[in-house]
C-alpha positions in Angstrom: -12.9 17.0 5.5 -12.4 21.1 6.8 -11.8 20.0 9.8 -8.9 18.0 8.9 -7.6 20.3 6.1 -7.6 23.1 8.9 -5.3 21.3 11.2 -1.4 22.2 10.3 -0.6 18.9 10.9 -3.0 16.8 8.7 -2.4 19.6 6.1 1.5 19.1 6.5 1.5 15.4 6.0 -1.4 15.1 2.9 1.1 17.7 1.4 3.8 15.6 2.3 2.5 12.5 0.9 0.9 13.6 -2.0 4.4 14.4 -3.3 6.3 12.1 -1.9 4.2 9.3 -3.0 4.0 10.7 -6.8 7.7 10.5 -6.6 7.5 6.6 -5.4 5.1 5.5 -8.4 7.2 7.7 -10.9 10.7 6.2 -9.6 9.0 2.5 -9.4 8.3 3.0 -13.3 11.7 4.6 -14.3 12.9 1.2 -11.9 11.4 -0.8 -14.8 12.4 0.5 -17.6 15.8 1.3 -16.3 16.1 -2.6 -16.1 14.7 -3.3 -19.1 17.6 -1.0 -20.8 20.4 -2.7 -18.7 19.5 -6.2 -18.9 16.7 -6.3 -21.9 15.1 -9.4 -20.0 11.5 -9.7 -19.7 12.7 -12.2 -16.8 14.8 -9.2 -15.1 12.0 -7.4 -14.9 9.9 -9.8 -13.0 13.1 -10.1 -10.7 12.6 -6.5 -9.8 9.2 -8.2 -8.3 10.5 -10.8 -6.5 13.3 -8.7 -5.3 11.2 -6.1 -3.4 9.4 -8.8 -1.2 12.5 -9.4 0.4 12.6 -6.4 3.0 9.1 -7.5 4.3 11.1 -10.0 6.3 12.7 -8.0 8.2 11.3 -4.1 7.8 8.5 -4.8 10.5 10.9 -5.5 13.5 13.4 -2.4 12.0 10.0 0.1 12.0 9.0 -1.0 15.7 12.6 -0.4 16.6 12.9 2.9 14.9 9.7 4.2 16.2 10.8 3.1 19.8 13.9 5.0 19.5 13.0 8.5 17.6 9.2 8.1 17.7 6.7 8.3 14.7 7.9 11.6 13.6 11.5 11.1 13.6 11.1 7.9 12.1 9.2 9.4 9.1 12.0 12.0 8.7 14.8 9.7 9.2 13.5 7.4 6.2 12.4 10.4 3.9 16.5 11.4 4.4 17.4 8.2 3.6 15.4 7.5 0.8 16.6 10.8 -1.0 20.0 9.7 -0.9 19.0 6.1 -2.2 17.4 7.1 -4.9 20.6 9.6 -6.1 22.6 6.1 -5.7 20.2 3.8 -7.8 21.0 4.9 -11.2 25.0 5.9 -10.6 26.0 2.3 -12.1 24.4 0.5 -14.9 24.7 -3.2 -13.1 21.4 -5.2 -12.7 22.9 -6.1 -9.2 23.4 -2.4 -8.5 19.7 -1.4 -9.1 18.1 -4.6 -7.6 20.1 -3.9 -4.5 19.0 0.0 -4.4 15.3 -1.2 -5.1 15.2 -3.1 -2.0 16.8 -0.7 -0.2 14.3 1.9 -0.9 11.3 -0.4 -0.6 12.3 -1.2 3.5 12.8 2.2 4.2 9.2 2.7 2.7 8.0 -0.4 5.0 9.9 1.5 7.9 7.9 5.0 6.8 4.3 3.9 6.7 3.3 2.2 9.8 5.1 5.4 11.8 2.7 7.5 9.1 -0.2 5.3 9.9 0.4 4.9 13.6 0.3 8.7 14.2 -2.9 9.7 12.2 -4.9 9.5 15.5 -2.7 12.1 16.9 -3.1 14.3 14.1 -7.0 13.8 13.9 -7.3 14.4 17.7 -5.8 18.0 16.7 -8.1 19.1 14.3 -10.8 18.6 16.4 -14.3 16.6 17.7 -15.3 17.0 13.9 -12.4 15.5 12.3 -13.3 11.5 11.2 -10.2 9.1 11.4 -11.9 7.1 8.8 -12.0 10.1 6.7 -8.1 10.9 7.2 -7.6 7.5 6.4 -9.5 7.7 3.1 -7.5 10.9 2.2 -3.7 9.4 3.4 -4.8 6.3 1.0 -6.0 8.6 -1.8 -2.8 10.5 -2.0 -0.8 7.3 -1.7 -2.3 5.5 -4.9 -4.2 8.3 -6.7 -0.8 9.6 -7.8 -0.1 6.4 -9.6 -1.3 7.9 -13.0 0.4 11.2 -12.5 3.8 9.4 -11.3 3.2 7.8 -14.6 2.7 11.0 -16.7 5.2 12.8 -15.0 7.9 10.2 -15.4 7.7 10.7 -19.7 7.7 14.3 -19.3 10.9 14.3 -17.7 12.2 11.7 -20.1 11.2 14.2 -23.0 12.8 17.3 -21.3 15.7 15.4 -20.1 16.2 14.1 -23.7 14.9 16.9 -26.0 15.2 19.8 -24.1 18.3 19.5 -21.9 19.9 17.3 -24.4 21.0 14.8 -21.8 22.2 11.5 -23.2 19.6 9.7 -24.9 18.2 7.0 -22.9 20.7 6.4 -19.8 21.1 9.9 -19.1 17.4 11.0 -18.6 17.4 8.4 -15.7 19.5 10.4 -13.7 17.5 13.4 -14.1 14.2 11.4 -13.1 15.7 9.9 -9.8 16.7 13.4 -8.9 13.6 14.5 -8.9 12.6 11.9 -7.1 14.6 12.6 -4.4 12.9 16.3 -3.8 9.8 14.9 -3.8 11.6 12.9 0.0 12.9 15.9 0.7 9.9 18.0 0.3 7.9 15.0 1.8 10.8 15.9 4.8 10.2 19.6 5.0 6.4 19.1 5.6 6.7 16.6 8.2 9.3 18.5 10.2 6.7 21.2 10.6 4.0 18.9 12.0 4.8 19.8 15.9 2.0 17.8 17.4 4.2 15.1 16.9 7.6 16.6 18.3 5.3 17.5 21.4 3.7 13.6 21.6 7.3 12.1 21.8 8.7 14.7 23.9 6.4 14.3 26.8 8.2 12.7 29.5 5.3 10.1 30.5 5.3 8.7 26.9 9.3 8.9 26.4 9.1 7.0 30.0 6.5 4.4 28.7 8.5 3.7 25.8 12.2 2.9 26.8 10.0 0.7 29.7 9.0 -0.8 26.5 12.0 -1.4 24.9 13.2 -3.5 27.2 10.4 -5.5 27.9 10.0 -6.9 24.0 11.9 -7.7 21.2 9.3 -5.8 18.9 9.5 -8.8 16.2 6.4 -10.1 14.1 5.7 -12.7 17.0 5.1 -9.9 19.6 2.6 -8.3 17.1 0.6 -11.3 16.5 0.1 -11.8 20.2 -2.3 -8.9 19.8 -5.8 -10.2 19.7 -7.0 -7.5 17.6 -4.1 -8.0 15.4 -5.0 -11.8 14.5 -8.3 -10.9 13.8 -8.0 -7.8 11.3 -4.8 -9.5 9.3 -7.4 -12.3 7.6 -8.9 -9.4 5.9 -5.5 -8.0 4.8 -4.4 -11.1 3.4 -7.4 -12.0 1.3 -7.7 -7.9 -0.3 -4.0 -8.8 -1.0 -5.0 -12.3 -3.1 -7.4 -10.6 -4.5 -5.6 -7.4 -5.8 -2.6 -9.3 -6.7 -4.3 -12.3 -9.0 -6.0 -8.9 -10.2 -2.9 -7.5 -10.7 -0.8 -9.9 -12.7 -3.7 -11.8 -14.5 -5.8 -8.6 -15.0 -4.0 -7.5 -18.2 -3.8 -10.8 -19.9 -7.4 -11.2 -19.3 -8.7 -7.6 -20.8 -6.3 -8.5 -23.5 -6.7 -12.2 -24.7 -10.0 -12.9 -23.2 -12.6 -9.9 -23.6 -10.2 -8.4 -26.8 -10.6 -5.3 -25.5 -8.6 -1.8 -26.9 -6.3 -0.1 -25.5 -8.5 3.0 -25.0 -10.6 0.3 -23.2 -8.3 -1.1 -21.0 -7.7 2.7 -19.6 -11.3 3.2 -19.2 -11.2 -0.1 -17.4 -8.1 1.3 -14.9 -10.3 4.6 -14.6 -13.1 2.7 -13.3 -11.4 0.8 -11.1 -10.1 4.3 -9.6 -13.7 5.6 -9.6 -14.6 2.9 -7.5 -11.7 3.1 -4.7 -12.9 6.9 -4.9 -16.4 5.2 -4.0 -15.3 3.1 -1.0 -13.3 5.9 0.7 -16.5 7.6 0.2 -18.4 4.9 2.0 -15.9 4.3 4.3 -16.3 8.2 6.1 -20.1 6.8 6.8 -18.8 4.0 9.4 -19.5 4.0 12.7 -16.9 3.5 14.8 -18.3 0.2 16.6 -18.8 -1.7 12.8 -14.9 -1.9 11.6 -14.6 -5.5 11.7 -17.8 -6.3 10.1 -17.1 -3.5 7.3 -13.8 -5.3 6.8 -15.5 -8.3 6.3 -17.9 -7.3 3.7 -15.5 -5.9 2.3 -13.5 -8.8 2.0 -17.1 -10.7 0.5 -17.7 -8.4 -1.5 -14.7 -8.4 -3.3 -14.3 -11.9 -3.9 -17.4 -11.6 -5.4 -16.7 -9.6 -7.9 -13.6 -11.3 -9.1 -15.4 -14.3 -9.8 -17.9 -12.7 -11.4 -15.5 -10.1 -13.6 -14.0 -13.9 -14.7 -16.9 -15.2 -16.1 -17.6 -11.7 -17.9 -18.1 -12.2 -21.5 -18.9 -8.7 -22.5 -16.7 -5.4 -21.7 -19.4 -3.3 -19.7 -19.6 -5.8 -17.2 -16.1 -5.9 -17.0 -16.0 -2.2 -16.4 -18.5 -2.5 -13.4 -16.7 -5.6 -11.8 -13.7 -3.2 -11.9 -15.7 -0.7 -10.0 -16.9 -2.7 -7.7 -13.6 -4.3 -7.0 -11.9 -0.9 -6.4 -14.6 0.3 -3.7 -14.6 -2.9 -1.7 -10.8 -3.0 -1.5 -10.8 0.4 -0.6 -13.4 0.0 2.5 -11.6 -3.1 3.4 -8.1 -1.3 3.7 -9.7 1.7 5.5 -12.1 -0.6 7.9 -8.6 -2.3 9.0 -6.5 0.7 9.5 -9.2 2.0 11.2 -9.8 -0.5 13.8 -6.3 -0.7 14.6 -5.8 2.8 15.5 -8.6 3.7 17.6 -8.2 0.3 19.6 -4.7 0.0 20.1 -2.2 2.5 22.0 1.7 3.4 22.2 4.0 0.7 21.1 0.9 -1.9 20.1 -0.3 0.3 17.4 3.3 0.7 16.2 3.9 -3.0 15.9 0.4 -3.7 14.6 1.0 -0.9 11.3 4.4 -2.9 11.2 3.0 -5.9 10.2 0.1 -4.8 8.7 2.3 -2.7 5.7 4.7 -6.4 6.0 1.6 -8.4 5.2 0.0 -5.9 2.2 3.3 -5.7 0.3 4.9 -9.7 0.8 1.1 -10.6 0.1 0.4 -8.3 -3.2 3.6 -10.0 -4.4 3.4 -13.5 -3.3 -0.1 -13.4 -5.1 0.9 -11.9 -8.0 4.1 -14.2 -8.9 1.8 -17.4 -7.5 -1.1 -16.2 -10.2 0.7 -15.0 -13.1 2.7 -18.8 -12.8 -0.7 -20.7 -12.8 -1.8 -18.8 -15.4 1.1 -19.6 -17.6 0.9 -23.6 -16.6 -2.6 -23.7 -17.0 -4.4 -23.9 -21.1 -8.0 -24.4 -20.5 -10.3 -26.2 -18.3 -13.6 -27.8 -18.6 -15.5 -27.4 -15.2 -19.2 -28.6 -14.9 -21.9 -26.2 -15.5 -18.6 -23.3 -16.0 -17.8 -25.0 -19.3 -14.1 -24.7 -20.5 -12.9 -21.7 -19.3 -9.0 -20.2 -20.6 -6.4 -20.1 -17.4 -7.0 -16.6 -17.1 -10.6 -17.1 -16.3 -9.7 -19.9 -14.4 -7.1 -18.0 -12.0 -9.2 -15.2 -11.5 -12.4 -17.5 -10.1 -10.2 -19.5 -8.0 -8.9 -16.5 -6.7 -12.5 -15.2 -6.1 -14.0 -18.0 -4.7 -11.1 -18.0 -2.3 -11.4 -14.6 -1.1 -15.5 -15.3 -0.6 -14.6 -18.5 1.6 -11.9 -16.2 3.6 -14.6 -13.8 4.8 -15.8 -16.2 6.8 -12.4 -16.5 8.6 -12.6 -12.5 9.4 -14.5 -12.6 13.2 -16.2 -9.9 14.8 -14.6 -8.2 17.2 -15.6 -7.7 20.9 -15.5 -3.7 22.1 -12.9 -2.7 24.2 -11.5 0.6 25.4 -8.1 1.4 24.6 -7.7 1.0 28.2 -8.7 -2.3 28.2 -6.3 -3.5 25.7 -3.5 -1.1 27.0 -3.6 -3.8 30.0 -2.8 -6.5 28.0 0.2 -8.0 27.6 2.5 -7.6 24.8 
C-alpha cells in the first residue's frame, strides 16, 4: 500500500475520487429529498431509479469514443467539469421533469468517467513500482467510491442544518442550492487532482499510442457489440451480472425483510449495514492476496458464495444470523468485482480495455436498477408461498431465496479463462 500512496499519480486519483464520491452520494441523497419535496409522491421517488437506467443505453459507446478522442485523463477531466455544471443547474427549476433530466445526464457523465478511470489504473500502478499491486489499487478505488456512502449522507444533513439555521436560507428548497453548490465543488477538486497526474498525460501524448488510437477510431465504431466480441469480456460479464442480481435484490427487499420479517430496530438495521461494510472491507483485503492468474476463478468463487449467503440469509430467523450473512455478502461481492476488474486490466490493452470497462460499468448500473425494480415488484405482488421442506415463506424470503439460488446456479456459467499474454490478446480483431 505504501508504494501506491507514495506514487504521485495514484495518490492524486485517490484524493480526487474520495472527494468527488463524497459529493456523489451527498448529491444522490439530495436528489431523492428534492424529488420528495417537489412531488410528494412515492412513485416519483421510484421514478428517479428508473430514469437513471436510461444512460446505460448510450454511455458505453460514448465512453469508448471519448477515450479514443481525448485519452483517459482528458475524458475524466471533461466529465468532472460537465458534472460540476450539471449539479449547479439541477436545483434551478423546481419541476420534476427538470430534476429527472439532470439526474439522467449526471448519471450518463459518470458512466463515461468510470471506464476511463479504471482503464487508467494499470498505468498508475506501473508508475508506483514493482511493489505495487493492481488488485490493491482496485480495492482502494472501490473503497473511495463506496466507503463514502455514510459520509455523504452525514454531509448532506450537516449542510441542511447549516443552510437552514446558520446561513438562514429559505426553509426547505433554499438549502438545496447550498448542497448542490458544494457537490459541484467536489467535482472541481477531483478535476484539480486528476489534472496533476502527469503519467496519464504522457501516455496520451506518446506518438505511437496516439497513432494507434487514431487508427482504431477508423477501424471500429466502439459500440457494445464491439466490446462483446472480445472473448475475455464475455467471460467476465456473467460474474458481473450475477453480482448485480444479488446486490439489486438485497437493496430493494432488504429493508422490508429486516423490518417486517426479523423485526429489527433502526439501530440494529444500522448495525447490519455496518457489517456489510466490514465484510466489503474484508473482501477487498482478501483480493490483495489473489495470484495474477486466478482472477476468474476467484470471481467464480465470489459469485457462488454470494448466492449461498443470500439464500441462507432469506431463511434466517435470528438477527445475528443476518449480521453474519451481511458480512459474508459484502466480502463476496467485493471480491468478485475486484477480480473482474483486475483480469480486464491485466489482460487487455489499449482500446480493448477502454471498451471492456465501458460495458463493465454499464452492466453494473443497469443490472442493479433492473434487479432492484424486479425484486421490489415481485415482493409487492407475492404474499406468501408454501414450499416443500421450507414451509410457508413471506414474500421477502421468497424473493431473496430465489435470487440466491439464481446467483448460485449462475456461478456455473462463469468459465475458466485460458491465460494469455497481453501481446497475444492485442492481436485479436476487435
